[in-house]
C-alpha positions in Angstrom: 27.5 -29.0 -21.6 25.7 -26.7 -24.0 22.4 -27.3 -22.0 24.2 -26.3 -18.8 25.6 -23.2 -20.4 22.1 -22.2 -21.6 20.8 -22.5 -18.1 23.5 -20.3 -16.7 22.8 -17.7 -19.4 19.1 -17.9 -18.5 19.8 -17.3 -14.8 22.2 -14.5 -15.5 19.8 -12.8 -18.0 17.0 -13.0 -15.4 19.1 -11.2 -12.8 20.2 -8.6 -15.3 16.6 -7.9 -16.4 15.4 -7.6 -12.8 18.3 -5.2 -12.0 17.6 -3.1 -15.1 14.0 -2.8 -13.9 15.1 -1.5 -10.6 17.6 1.0 -12.2 15.1 2.3 -14.7 12.5 2.9 -12.1 14.8 4.8 -9.8 16.3 6.8 -12.7 12.7 7.9 -13.7 12.2 9.5 -10.3 15.0 8.6 -7.9 14.1 10.7 -4.8 10.5 9.9 -4.9 10.9 6.1 -5.5 13.6 5.8 -2.8 11.1 7.3 -0.4 8.3 5.0 -1.7 10.4 2.0 -1.0 10.6 2.6 2.7 7.4 4.4 3.5 4.0 5.1 2.1 4.1 8.4 0.3 1.7 11.0 -1.1 -0.5 10.4 -4.1 -4.1 11.7 -4.2 -5.0 15.1 -2.9 -6.9 15.5 0.4 -10.6 15.7 -0.2 -10.9 19.3 0.9 -8.2 20.3 -1.7 -9.7 18.1 -4.5 -13.2 19.6 -4.0 -13.0 23.1 -2.6 -16.5 24.1 -1.5 -17.6 27.7 -0.8 -21.0 28.6 0.6 -22.6 32.0 -0.1 -25.8 32.8 1.8 -28.5 34.8 0.0 -31.0 37.3 1.6 -34.0 35.1 0.7 -32.6 32.2 2.8 -31.3 30.1 -0.1 -27.6 29.3 -0.5 -25.2 29.1 -3.4 -22.8 26.2 -3.3 -19.7 26.4 -5.4 -17.3 23.5 -5.9 -13.9 24.2 -7.4 -12.7 20.8 -8.6 -9.0 20.0 -9.1 -7.7 18.9 -12.4 -8.0 15.1 -12.8 -10.9 14.8 -10.4 -14.7 14.8 -10.8 -17.8 15.2 -8.6 -20.9 13.1 -8.9 -24.1 14.9 -9.7 -26.3 12.1 -8.5 -24.6 11.9 -5.1 -25.3 15.6 -4.1 -27.9 15.6 -1.3 -29.1 17.8 1.6 -31.4 17.2 4.5 -32.4 18.8 7.8 -31.8 17.3 11.2 -35.3 15.9 11.0 -34.4 13.9 7.9 -36.4 16.1 5.5 -34.8 16.4 2.0 -33.8 19.9 1.0 -34.1 20.5 -2.8 -30.9 21.1 -4.8 -31.0 22.8 -8.2 -28.0 21.5 -10.1 -26.9 21.9 -13.8 -26.6 18.9 -16.1 -23.4 17.1 -15.8 -21.1 15.3 -18.3 -22.2 11.6 -18.9 -19.5 9.2 -17.7 -19.3 5.4 -17.7 -17.9 5.1 -14.1 -16.3 1.8 -13.0 -17.8 2.1 -9.6 -21.4 3.4 -10.2 -22.0 2.7 -13.9 -23.5 5.4 -16.2 -23.6 8.7 -14.2 -23.3 12.4 -14.6 -20.2 14.2 -13.3 -18.8 17.7 -12.9 -15.3 18.8 -13.8 -13.4 22.0 -12.9 -16.3 24.2 -11.5 -20.0 23.8 -10.6 -22.5 25.9 -8.9 -25.6 24.5 -7.2 -28.5 26.3 -5.5 -29.7 25.0 -2.1 -33.3 25.8 -1.2 -34.2 27.6 2.1 -34.6 25.4 5.1 -35.1 25.9 8.8 -32.4 24.8 11.2 -29.0 23.2 10.3 -28.7 21.4 6.9 -26.5 18.4 6.4 -24.9 18.4 2.9 -23.4 15.3 1.4 -21.3 15.0 -1.7 -18.8 12.5 -3.2 -16.1 12.6 -5.9 -13.3 10.5 -7.4 -9.9 10.8 -9.0 -9.6 9.9 -12.7 -8.2 6.4 -12.9 -7.6 6.5 -9.2 -9.3 6.4 -5.9 -12.9 7.2 -5.0 -13.3 9.3 -1.8 -15.8 8.3 0.8 -18.9 10.5 1.0 -18.2 13.9 2.6 -20.7 15.4 5.0 -20.8 19.1 5.8 -23.2 20.6 8.4 -24.3 24.1 7.4 -25.5 26.0 10.5 -29.0 27.5 10.7 -29.0 30.6 8.4 -30.4 33.0 11.0 -27.7 32.1 13.5 -24.6 32.5 11.4 -25.4 33.4 7.8 -23.0 36.3 7.5 -20.2 34.6 9.3 -20.4 31.5 7.3 -20.7 33.3 4.0 -17.4 35.0 4.6 -15.4 31.9 5.4 -14.1 29.6 2.7 -15.5 26.1 3.1 -12.1 24.5 3.3 -11.4 26.6 6.5 -14.7 25.4 8.1 -15.1 22.1 9.9 -15.6 19.2 7.4 -16.4 15.8 8.7 -16.0 12.7 6.6 -17.3 9.2 7.4 -13.7 8.1 7.9 -13.1 11.0 10.2 -16.0 10.0 12.4 -14.3 6.7 13.0 -10.9 8.2 13.7 -11.7 9.8 17.0 -10.7 13.3 17.9 -7.3 12.7 19.3 -5.1 12.4 16.2 -5.1 13.4 12.5 -3.2 11.0 10.3 -1.4 12.0 7.2 -3.7 11.7 4.1 -1.0 10.3 1.8 -2.5 8.2 -1.0 -0.2 5.2 -0.5 2.4 3.3 -2.3 0.3 1.7 -5.1 -1.5 4.9 -5.9 1.7 6.9 -6.0 3.2 4.4 -8.6 0.0 4.2 -10.5 -0.1 8.0 -11.0 3.5 8.0 -12.2 3.1 5.2 -14.9 -0.1 3.3 -14.7 -0.8 -0.3 -13.8 2.3 -1.7 -15.6 4.5 0.7 -13.6 2.8 -0.5 -10.3 3.6 -4.2 -11.2 7.2 -3.4 -12.3 7.8 -1.3 -9.2 6.5 -4.1 -6.8 8.6 -6.7 -8.7 11.6 -4.5 -8.1 10.7 -4.0 -4.5 10.5 -7.7 -4.1 13.9 -8.2 -5.7 15.4 -5.7 -3.2 13.6 -7.3 -0.2 14.9 -10.7 -1.3 18.2 -9.8 0.3 16.7 -8.7 3.7 16.7 -10.9 6.8 12.9 -11.5 6.2 13.7 -13.8 3.3 16.8 -15.6 4.7 14.8 -18.6 6.0 13.5 -19.3 2.5 17.0 -20.3 1.2 17.7 -23.2 3.5 14.1 -24.4 3.0 14.5 -24.5 -0.8 18.0 -26.0 -0.4 16.6 -28.7 1.8 13.8 -29.4 -0.7 16.5 -29.8 -3.5 18.8 -32.0 -1.4 15.9 -34.5 -0.9 16.3 -35.3 -4.6 19.7 -36.9 -4.2 21.0 -38.4 -7.5 17.7 -37.4 -9.3 18.6 -33.7 -9.0 19.4 -32.2 -12.4 19.6 -28.5 -13.4 16.2 -28.9 -15.2 14.6 -30.4 -12.2 16.2 -27.8 -9.8 14.7 -25.0 -11.9 11.3 -26.8 -12.1 11.1 -27.3 -8.3 12.3 -23.8 -7.5 9.9 -22.3 -10.1 6.9 -24.1 -8.5 8.2 -23.0 -5.0 8.4 -19.4 -6.1 5.0 -19.4 -7.9 3.4 -20.8 -4.8 5.1 -18.2 -2.6 4.0 -15.4 -4.9 0.4 -16.8 -5.0 0.4 -16.8 -1.2 1.2 -13.1 -1.3 -1.6 -12.4 -3.8 -4.2 -14.5 -2.0 -3.3 -12.8 1.3 -4.6 -9.5 -0.2 -7.7 -11.2 -1.7 -8.6 -13.0 1.5 -8.1 -9.8 3.6 -10.4 -7.9 1.3 -13.1 -10.6 1.3 -13.0 -11.4 5.0 -12.4 -7.9 6.3 -9.7 -9.2 8.6 -6.0 -8.6 8.7 -4.9 -12.1 7.8 -1.3 -11.1 7.9 -1.7 -10.8 11.7 -4.1 -13.7 12.0 -1.4 -15.9 10.4 1.0 -14.8 13.2 -1.4 -16.1 15.9 0.0 -18.6 18.4 -2.0 -21.5 16.9 -0.8 -20.8 13.3 2.8 -20.5 14.4 2.8 -23.6 16.6 1.3 -25.6 13.7 4.1 -24.3 11.4 6.7 -25.1 14.0 5.4 -28.6 14.2 5.6 -29.0 10.4 9.3 -28.0 10.5 9.9 -30.6 13.3 8.4 -33.3 11.1 10.5 -32.1 8.1 13.6 -32.3 10.4 12.8 -35.8 11.6 12.4 -36.8 8.0 15.9 -35.4 7.2 17.3 -37.5 10.1 15.9 -40.6 8.4 13.2 -41.5 10.9 10.7 -41.8 8.1 10.0 -40.5 4.5 7.4 -38.0 3.6 5.6 -39.2 0.5 2.4 -38.3 -1.4 -0.4 -40.9 -1.7 0.5 -43.5 -4.3 -2.2 -42.4 -6.7 -0.8 -38.8 -6.7 2.8 -40.1 -7.0 1.9 -42.0 -10.1 0.3 -39.0 -11.7 3.5 -36.9 -11.3 6.0 -39.7 -11.7 7.5 -37.9 -14.7 8.9 -35.2 -12.4 10.0 -37.3 -9.4 8.7 -38.6 -6.2 9.0 -38.6 -2.4 11.0 -36.8 0.3 9.5 -33.5 -0.3 10.8 -33.4 -3.8 7.5 -33.6 -5.7 5.9 -30.6 -7.3 3.2 -30.8 -4.7 5.7 -30.7 -1.9 7.5 -27.7 -3.5 4.2 -25.9 -3.8 3.1 -26.6 -0.3 6.4 -25.5 1.2 6.5 -22.3 -0.9 2.9 -21.4 0.0 3.1 -22.1 3.7 6.6 -20.6 4.3 5.5 -17.4 2.5 2.5 -17.0 4.7 4.3 -17.8 8.0 7.7 -16.2 7.4 7.7 -14.2 4.2 5.2 -11.4 4.6 7.1 -9.3 7.1 5.4 -5.9 7.5 7.3 -3.8 4.9 6.2 -0.7 3.1 5.2 -2.5 -0.1 3.1 -5.2 1.7 1.5 -2.6 4.0 0.8 -0.3 1.1 -0.9 -3.0 -0.9 -3.1 -4.2 1.9 -4.1 -0.7 2.8 -4.8 0.1 -0.8 -7.1 -3.0 -1.1 -8.9 -2.0 2.2 -9.3 1.6 1.2 -10.4 1.3 -2.5 -11.7 -2.2 -2.8 -9.5 -2.7 -5.9 -8.7 -6.3 -5.1 -7.4 -7.2 -8.5 -4.6 -4.5 -8.6 -3.7 -5.0 -5.0 -3.4 -8.8 -5.3 -1.5 -8.4 -8.6 1.0 -6.1 -6.9 1.5 -8.5 -4.1 2.0 -11.4 -6.6 4.6 -9.3 -8.4 6.3 -8.6 -5.1 6.5 -12.4 -4.4 7.9 -13.0 -7.9 10.6 -10.4 -7.3 11.5 -12.0 -4.0 11.7 -15.3 -5.7 14.4 -14.4 -8.3 17.4 -15.4 -6.1 15.5 -18.6 -5.3 15.3 -19.4 -8.9 19.1 -19.0 -9.2 19.5 -21.3 -6.2 17.4 -23.9 -8.0 19.3 -23.5 -11.3 22.7 -23.9 -9.6 21.5 -26.6 -7.2 22.5 -29.5 -9.4 26.1 -28.4 -9.3 26.2 -26.9 -5.7 24.6 -29.8 -3.8 26.3 -33.2 -3.2 24.8 -36.1 -5.1 25.4 -39.3 -3.1 27.5 -41.1 -0.5 28.4 -39.8 3.0 28.4 -36.2 1.9 24.7 -36.5 1.0 23.8 -38.0 4.4 25.8 -35.3 6.2 24.0 -32.6 4.1 20.6 -34.0 5.0 21.6 -34.1 8.7 22.6 -30.4 8.5 19.3 -29.4 7.0 17.5 -31.4 9.7 19.2 -29.1 12.3 18.3 -26.1 10.2 14.6 -27.1 10.1 14.7 -27.6 13.9 16.2 -24.1 14.2 13.3 -22.8 12.1 10.9 -24.4 14.5 12.6 -22.8 17.6 12.7 -19.5 15.8 8.9 -19.7 15.1 8.1 -20.7 18.7 10.2 -17.8 19.9 7.8 -15.4 18.2 5.0 -16.3 20.6 6.9 -17.5 23.6 9.9 -15.7 25.1 12.0 -16.7 28.1 14.8 -18.9 29.3 13.1 -21.9 27.8 13.6 -20.7 24.3 17.3 -20.0 25.0 17.6 -23.5 26.4 16.1 -24.9 23.2 18.7 -23.0 21.2 21.4 -24.3 23.5 20.2 -27.9 22.9 20.2 -27.4 19.2 23.7 -26.0 19.1 25.1 -28.7 21.4 23.4 -31.4 19.4 24.7 -29.9 16.1 28.2 -29.7 17.5 28.2 -33.4 18.6 26.8 -34.5 15.2 29.6 -32.4 13.5 32.2 -34.4 15.4 33.2 -31.9 18.1 33.7 -34.8 20.6 35.4 -37.2 18.1 39.1 -37.6 17.5 40.3 -36.7 14.1 42.5 -39.1 12.2 46.0 -37.9 11.5 45.4 -37.8 7.7 42.1 -35.9 8.0 41.6 -33.4 5.1 40.9 -29.7 5.5 37.1 -30.0 5.0 36.9 -32.6 7.8 38.9 -30.3 10.0 36.8 -27.3 9.2 33.6 -29.2 10.0 35.1 -30.3 13.4 36.1 -26.7 14.1 32.5 -25.5 13.4 31.2 -28.3 15.6 33.5 -27.2 18.5 32.3 -23.6 18.2 28.7 -24.8 18.1 29.2 -26.8 21.2 30.8 -23.9 23.1 28.1 -21.5 21.9 25.4 -24.0 23.1 27.1 -24.3 26.5 27.2 -20.5 26.9 23.5 -20.3 26.0 22.7 -23.0 28.5 24.5 -21.1 31.2 22.7 -17.9 30.2 19.3 -19.7 30.3 20.2 -21.0 33.9 20.7 -17.3 34.9 17.3 -16.4 33.5 18.5 -14.9 30.1 16.2 -15.0 27.1 18.2 -13.4 24.3 20.2 -15.8 22.0 22.2 -12.9 20.7 23.1 -11.8 24.3 22.8 -14.8 26.5 25.0 -13.5 29.3 23.2 -10.1 29.7 22.0 -11.1 33.2 25.6 -12.0 34.3 26.9 -8.6 33.0 24.1 -6.8 34.8 24.8 -8.5 38.1 28.6 -7.9 37.8 28.2 -4.3 37.0 27.1 -1.3 39.0 23.7 -2.7 39.8 21.9 -0.6 37.2 20.6 -3.8 35.5 20.2 -4.2 31.8 20.6 -1.2 29.5 17.8 1.3 29.6 15.2 1.5 26.9 12.3 3.7 26.1 9.5 3.8 28.7 6.4 3.2 26.6 2.8 3.6 27.8 1.3 0.3 26.6 -2.3 0.3 25.1 -4.3 -2.6 23.8 -7.5 -0.9 22.5 -8.7 2.1 20.7 -10.1 3.6 23.9 -6.9 3.2 25.9 -5.0 4.7 22.9 -7.2 7.8 22.9 -6.8 8.1 26.7 -3.0 8.0 26.4 -3.1 10.6 23.7 -5.3 12.8 25.8 -2.9 12.5 28.8 0.0 13.5 26.5 -1.8 16.4 24.8 0.3 19.5 23.9 3.4 17.3 23.4 4.6 15.4 20.3 3.8 11.7 20.3 5.1 8.5 19.0 2.7 5.5 18.5 4.7 2.3 18.1 2.7 -0.7 16.8 4.3 -3.8 18.3 3.7 -7.4 19.4 5.4 -10.1 21.3 5.6 -12.3 18.2 7.1 -9.6 16.1 10.7 -10.6 15.5 11.7 -7.3 13.9 10.3 -5.5 16.9 12.9 -7.3 19.1 15.7 -6.1 16.8 14.3 -2.5 17.1 14.1 -2.8 20.8 17.7 -4.0 21.0 19.3 -1.7 18.4 17.1 1.4 18.3 15.3 2.0 21.6 18.5 1.2 23.5 20.3 4.0 21.7 21.0 7.0 23.9 20.4 9.6 21.1 16.9 8.0 20.4 16.1 8.0 24.1 17.1 11.7 24.4 14.9 12.6 21.4 11.9 10.7 22.8 12.3 12.0 26.3 10.2 15.1 25.6 7.5 13.1 23.8 4.6 10.9 24.7 5.6 7.4 23.7 2.9 4.9 23.3 3.2 1.2 22.5 0.1 -0.1 20.7 0.4 -3.8 21.6 -1.4 -6.2 19.2 0.1 -9.4 20.7 -3.4 -10.9 21.6 -4.9 -9.9 18.3 -8.7 -9.6 18.1 -11.4 -7.1 17.4 -9.9 -4.5 19.7 -6.5 -4.8 18.1 -8.0 -4.6 14.6 -10.0 -1.5 15.6 -6.8 0.1 16.9 -4.9 -0.7 13.6 -7.8 0.7 11.6 -7.8 3.9 13.6 -4.0 4.3 13.0 -4.2 3.3 9.3 -1.6 0.6 10.0 -1.3 -3.0 8.8 0.7 -4.5 11.6 3.9 -4.3 13.6 6.4 -2.8 13.4 4.9 0.6 12.5 5.9 4.0 14.0 3.5 6.9 13.7 4.8 10.3 14.7 2.4 13.1 15.8 3.2 16.8 16.4 1.9 18.8 19.3 -1.3 19.4 17.5 -2.0 15.7 17.2 -1.3 15.6 13.4 1.0 13.3 11.5 3.4 15.2 9.3 3.9 13.8 5.9 6.9 11.5 5.3 7.4 10.6 8.9 5.8 7.2 9.2 8.1 4.2 9.5 7.0 0.7 8.5 9.1 -2.4 9.0 12.7 -2.5 10.1 14.4 0.8 10.8 17.5 2.5 12.0 18.5 5.1 14.6 19.0 7.6 11.9 15.5 7.1 10.4 13.8 7.5 13.8 15.8 10.7 14.6 14.9 12.0 11.2 11.2 11.5 11.8 11.4 13.1 15.3 13.2 16.1 13.9 10.3 16.8 11.6 7.8 17.2 14.4 
């Protein structure tokens, strides 16, 4: 009894600690942190503001270059260079810098605050290159400035501040000329500037705790409950905590490795894992798990492995290895929905190469999401039935849940009446197993009657879906939409936003060119994006949103068939994956605080359009 009370206190204290972390973070900067939770927000300065360059031409053909360096930033002396169009080096006379042990380039000399450099005379245009960093922050890519030939425009150039003249970075060359993205530093860097690495990890843990109660995480709970139910009479509070802890650690590790693998491979693995092959494999795994729950066979580890971990239990998915495998795979396939924290971490890794901090932040995110799962594991010994007919019925219920997971996954890459028919078959089968067709004895208890009632509703819902599938419907939430459309005024299904669909960087730039002089919305989407379907149903169908977008160029960047073209388009947009909304004003620039990542609402979209 005392042991059980200690476990309850442990679970309660864990929740209180996590909640206090969330509260303290928001009290330290409530408006900023609330924004950071939903979108990627500003942190480092734009390179032109961090290193303001002015050029003064002298009568003898030389030039004086003056950099005004913002506080907290520094410029590398060794990476100042100039050359002509022919590739000839142009001498630079620069003062000695301050020695610095730089984490990126080792022992170097740097400048702070202000520095003046003399550029020797040269014929024709001169290309100037320089690079700087933020203290304990990001390092900017090398900046290139083309100085026109002195004879052609010396006086004009000397009178114009350098930050008003065209400056081209290596990143800008890759962005094309049709759009200018907001140069916000991102979620991780924003947290890091506010409180260092510990604040980043605490913040991502808190974000994970909040995301644990979103629809993205809902599939995790029945998976863990199914894992625990496989223990039967062996399930104790200690064992429930052990299994759920392994499950959560594996899930958090999957998040961290996602960032590491993305950095090393240079690919967006979050999208690769949503490919049809990966999803069909995951769906097949859930079918196998369901058949195991129905008693067709048992899933066991090899005998040698089973003996090694016999101290903590065996078989039926209840081993530590099974818990780790389920946690790892379910996190990769279902857990990493594109949210601001996930996108921010992946973009930070891609932009800075700081794999360690990015992966640690994602690991903390996974741990935060796992806190409620630990509570489920701790309470599982009391909440789940132990033996008898109850236990068998419980396993059957989870068998149907796992089949539902499989259909849900397949629906991400295949849409149509066939998917609706599968849902229909699942609900009808579940209703029959729940006793919808059986007669209740006169002395049946309330629980038995409640189960039969649920079975009857399941049977009726399945029949409605089957009828909807026969009509050509494909939406399980609205199976009779086709019937309503045919019985109405003939206008068909409700109107939505008429997007121009693009699948490559070239087609994106062409669409932006055609819509020049108008504000634009670029919506990153995909057929397999479940959240995108919710947005289509609840946001794009809204009349106020349609009215707000009617005067804009609306472009759907489709990454359904993900490949090099899709990755190039995401790189151009600075996006991780769908759903992402990028709002551009009539000048083709993305205003700060307008980007939307992940699930959204009508109010949020209208707020972003109102800032254009």
